[in-house]
Structures are given as C-alpha cells and as structure tokens.
C-alpha positions in Angstrom: -17.6 -36.0 -173.7 -19.4 -36.6 -170.5 -19.2 -33.8 -167.9 -17.1 -34.3 -164.9 -19.5 -34.0 -161.9 -16.9 -32.7 -159.6 -19.1 -32.2 -156.5 -19.3 -36.1 -156.2 -16.1 -37.0 -154.9 -16.2 -35.8 -151.3 -18.2 -33.8 -148.9 -15.7 -30.8 -149.2 -16.5 -30.4 -153.1 -20.2 -29.9 -151.9 -19.2 -26.7 -150.3 -17.3 -25.2 -152.9 -18.8 -22.0 -154.0 -16.7 -20.9 -156.9 -14.8 -23.0 -159.5 -13.1 -22.8 -162.8 -13.8 -24.8 -166.0 -13.7 -24.6 -169.8 -16.5 -24.5 -172.2 -16.8 -27.3 -174.6 -20.3 -26.8 -176.1 -22.6 -24.4 -176.8 -26.1 -26.0 -177.7 -29.0 -23.5 -178.1 -29.8 -21.5 -174.8 -27.2 -23.4 -172.9 -23.6 -24.0 -171.9 -21.7 -27.3 -171.5 -18.5 -27.3 -169.4 -15.8 -29.8 -169.2 -16.5 -30.2 -165.6 -19.0 -28.7 -163.1 -19.8 -28.1 -159.3 -23.5 -27.0 -160.3 -25.8 -29.8 -159.2 -28.3 -30.8 -162.2 -31.9 -31.6 -161.4 -32.4 -35.3 -160.3 -33.1 -37.7 -157.7 -35.8 -35.3 -156.3 -33.2 -32.7 -155.6 -33.7 -29.3 -157.7 -30.8 -27.9 -159.5 -28.4 -25.4 -158.4 -28.4 -21.9 -159.8 -25.6 -19.1 -160.1 -23.5 -17.5 -162.6 -21.0 -18.2 -165.3 -18.3 -15.5 -165.7 -15.7 -14.8 -168.4 -12.3 -13.4 -167.3 -13.2 -10.3 -169.0 -16.3 -9.7 -166.5 -19.2 -10.8 -168.6 -21.5 -13.1 -166.6 -24.5 -15.2 -167.3 -27.2 -16.0 -164.8 -27.7 -19.8 -164.7 -31.3 -20.4 -164.4 -31.3 -24.2 -164.7 -29.1 -27.0 -164.9 -30.0 -30.6 -166.2 -28.1 -33.7 -167.4 -28.7 -35.8 -170.4 -26.6 -38.7 -171.5 -23.8 -37.9 -169.1 -23.8 -34.2 -170.3 -24.7 -31.2 -168.0 -26.5 -28.5 -169.7 -26.3 -25.0 -167.9 -29.2 -23.0 -169.2 -28.7 -19.3 -169.1 -30.6 -15.9 -169.0 -28.8 -13.1 -170.9 -28.3 -11.1 -174.2 -27.2 -12.8 -177.1 -24.2 -10.5 -177.3 -23.1 -11.5 -173.9 -23.7 -15.2 -174.4 -21.9 -15.0 -177.6 -18.6 -14.5 -175.9 -18.8 -18.0 -174.2 -17.3 -19.8 -177.2 -15.8 -23.2 -176.8 -12.3 -23.3 -175.3 -13.2 -20.3 -173.0 -12.1 -20.6 -169.4 -14.8 -19.5 -167.0 -15.5 -19.0 -163.4 -18.8 -20.6 -162.0 -20.5 -19.1 -158.9 -23.0 -21.1 -157.0 -25.9 -19.6 -155.1 -24.7 -20.6 -151.7 -27.9 -20.2 -149.9 -30.0 -22.6 -152.2 -27.1 -25.1 -152.2 -26.7 -25.1 -148.6 -30.5 -25.4 -148.0 -30.6 -28.3 -150.4 -27.5 -29.9 -148.7 -29.2 -29.7 -145.4 -32.7 -30.8 -146.6 -31.3 -33.8 -148.7 -29.3 -35.1 -145.4 -32.2 -34.6 -143.3 -34.5 -36.6 -145.5 -31.8 -39.5 -145.6 -31.9 -39.4 -141.8 -35.8 -39.3 -141.5 -35.9 -42.4 -144.1 -33.1 -44.1 -142.2 -35.1 -43.8 -138.8 -38.4 -44.8 -140.2 -36.5 -47.9 -141.8 -34.7 -48.8 -138.6 -38.0 -48.4 -136.5 -40.7 -50.1 -138.8 -38.8 -51.7 -141.8 -40.7 -49.3 -144.4 -38.6 -48.2 -147.3 -38.7 -44.8 -148.9 -40.0 -45.2 -152.4 -39.2 -41.6 -153.6 -38.3 -38.2 -152.1 -39.0 -34.6 -153.3 -37.1 -31.8 -152.0 -38.6 -28.2 -152.3 -36.5 -26.0 -149.8 -37.4 -25.5 -147.0 -39.6 -28.9 -147.1 -38.8 -32.4 -148.0 -41.7 -35.1 -148.8 -40.9 -38.8 -148.7 -43.3 -41.6 -149.9 -43.3 -45.1 -148.1 -43.8 -48.3 -149.7 -46.5 -49.1 -146.8 -48.4 -46.7 -144.5 -46.9 -45.8 -141.2 -49.4 -44.5 -138.5 -49.0 -40.5 -137.8 -49.3 -41.1 -134.3 -45.6 -42.0 -134.5 -44.3 -38.5 -135.4 -43.4 -37.4 -131.8 -41.2 -40.3 -131.4 -39.5 -39.9 -134.8 -39.0 -36.2 -134.0 -37.3 -37.1 -130.5 -35.0 -39.6 -132.3 -34.2 -37.3 -135.3 -33.3 -34.6 -132.5 -31.2 -37.0 -130.6 -29.1 -38.1 -133.5 -28.6 -34.5 -134.7 -27.4 -33.6 -131.4 -24.9 -36.4 -131.4 -23.2 -34.6 -134.5 -23.0 -38.1 -136.2 -20.9 -37.7 -139.5 -21.7 -38.8 -142.9 -19.4 -40.9 -145.3 -19.2 -41.4 -148.8 -18.2 -44.8 -150.5 -18.1 -45.9 -154.0 -19.0 -49.7 -154.5 -19.2 -51.9 -157.4 -22.9 -52.8 -158.2 -22.3 -56.3 -157.5 -21.1 -55.7 -154.0 -23.9 -53.5 -153.3 -26.5 -55.9 -154.4 -24.9 -58.5 -152.3 -24.6 -56.0 -149.3 -28.0 -53.9 -149.1 -30.3 -56.5 -147.6 -31.7 -55.3 -144.5 -29.8 -52.0 -143.8 -30.8 -49.9 -146.6 -33.7 -47.3 -146.3 -34.0 -46.9 -150.3 -35.5 -49.2 -152.8 -33.8 -51.1 -155.7 -31.6 -49.0 -158.2 -31.9 -48.7 -161.9 -29.8 -51.7 -163.6 -27.4 -49.2 -165.2 -26.2 -47.7 -162.0 -22.5 -49.1 -161.5 -20.4 -48.3 -159.7 -22.8 -47.1 -156.8 -22.0 -44.1 -154.6 -23.3 -44.8 -151.1 -24.1 -42.0 -148.4 -23.7 -43.3 -145.1 -25.1 -42.0 -141.7 -22.9 -43.4 -139.1 -24.4 -46.4 -137.3 -27.7 -45.7 -138.9 -28.3 -45.9 -142.8 -26.4 -46.5 -146.0 -28.3 -45.3 -149.2 -27.2 -44.9 -152.8 -27.4 -41.1 -153.8 -26.0 -38.7 -156.1 -26.9 -35.5 -154.2 -25.1 -32.9 -152.4 -24.9 -33.3 -148.5 -23.6 -31.9 -145.2 -20.8 -33.5 -143.4 -22.9 -33.9 -140.4 -26.4 -34.5 -139.2 -25.9 -31.7 -136.7 -26.0 -29.1 -139.5 -29.6 -30.3 -140.5 -31.1 -29.2 -137.1 -33.5 -27.6 -136.3 -36.1 -29.4 -138.3 -39.7 -30.5 -137.8 -40.9 -34.1 -138.7 -44.5 -34.6 -139.6 -46.9 -36.9 -141.5 -48.2 -35.4 -144.7 -51.1 -38.0 -145.3 -53.9 -39.4 -143.4 -52.5 -42.9 -143.8 -49.0 -42.1 -143.1 -47.7 -43.2 -146.6 -46.1 -39.7 -146.9 -43.8 -37.9 -144.4 -42.2 -34.5 -144.4 -39.4 -32.7 -143.1 -39.4 -28.9 -142.8 -36.1 -26.9 -142.1 -35.6 -24.0 -139.8 -33.5 -21.3 -140.9 -29.6 -21.2 -139.5 -28.0 -18.0 -139.0 -25.4 -17.4 -141.7 -22.6 -17.5 -139.2 -23.2 -21.1 -138.7 -22.9 -22.1 -142.4 -19.6 -23.8 -143.2 -17.6 -23.4 -146.1 
C-alpha cells in the first residue's frame, strides 16, 4: 500500500512538527507508516530526520527516510527490544527535527527563486539542484558569466523584501506540458509524473516540485548568491542563520 505523503497538500503541512500515524510494515531496519510528514530523500533535497514514539514512551531515532515504489521507509537506530514494539497496527507519534526541516524549506525555496531569476534574465534552465544546508548548488543547461552575480544578488534581495508569496497547484500532465513553455525554470519531467505538483513564486516562476517550501520568499533571506564554477554553469546559494524567534510554525 502506498504511503500517503501528507506534507504535499499545502504549505501549512510543511510546518507541522509532530503527527500521528499507524505502522503498516516492518521491513528489516525500517518502519513503514500509513502516512508520513517526513520528507524522503529526492529531487536534490535530503530527507528529514527525527523520532517515532509509541504511546508507552519508547522512541526510535529516524536516521534516514527514503521512498521506493510509492512506499516510504523510515530507517531507525535503536535496540531490537525497543524496535520490537513497533508492530503493524501500532499508533505512533512522529516528531520531525525542525531545525533541519526549516533549513531545507528555506534553501529549497531560495533555489527556486535563484533558478527563476536566472531563467527570467537569461533563458537558462536549471538541469539539477542539490541542497546541503546551508548551501544549494544548481547546474544550468548553458554557462552564465560569473560577472552577473552582483545583479542577481540585488534582484534576489529585492524580491525577498517584497515578501512574495508562494502557491501550490496540481495539474494534469497534459495541461502542464501544454502550458510550461516559456515560463518554467526547470527541465522536462519524467514521463511517469502525473499529475504535476507546481510550486509558483508570484510573478516570477512556476516549477514542478515535490519538496517542502516556506510560505513566502521573505523567509529565505538573508542569503548569498555566487557562481560556483569558472564558466558559470554552476551557481550557488548560501543561507544565513535566522533567529529562532523568526521561525514560523
């Protein structure tokens, strides 16, 4: 049975730090739930980490989350005695490492903003992206002169100050293929992706993505834009820390 990816539905779901679910499988070294708010590794974004806890208090640290064929596996650390209590049918509470989650949310939205700005200014698309907090690296389909970094930084900061909101849309694949030309910073999707989850930055970009994001680009700042290669085919974004009091949720 596929795992429900509960964080996908709206932006508020990405801010949820605790949730309840039911154990439906126990493959070696892992736990499968009927639904999860843990993000599994994919799309250049590392997985969430955290804990699963039984009603009796026993907890397992989650050290990796990944997805295979629609099923999400929560790999754990812990003694066999503790793990043995997480049998199918058990209701558990999941707790997500919020500092890690929020850093990836900010970083992924910042990457979309940078990719969108580069596409809007130059027509160059992002081939792939890699997030490794506090840094993101994007690879472009053609080089871009590193001398353009100051202008990109200024535009990035300006849009962040405008507090532009993000939107989520879900489109049939046929509609996305018909509509994407000329306004999407990313490359073609795999044929199996249908429907398509779209992350939109108001007035700038529209990009397919299954990752977790912040509600507004203002949450990304401050962040630094820089070329990561001499030819300019790789660009990066580096996050600065935000005080804990500014973290929504």
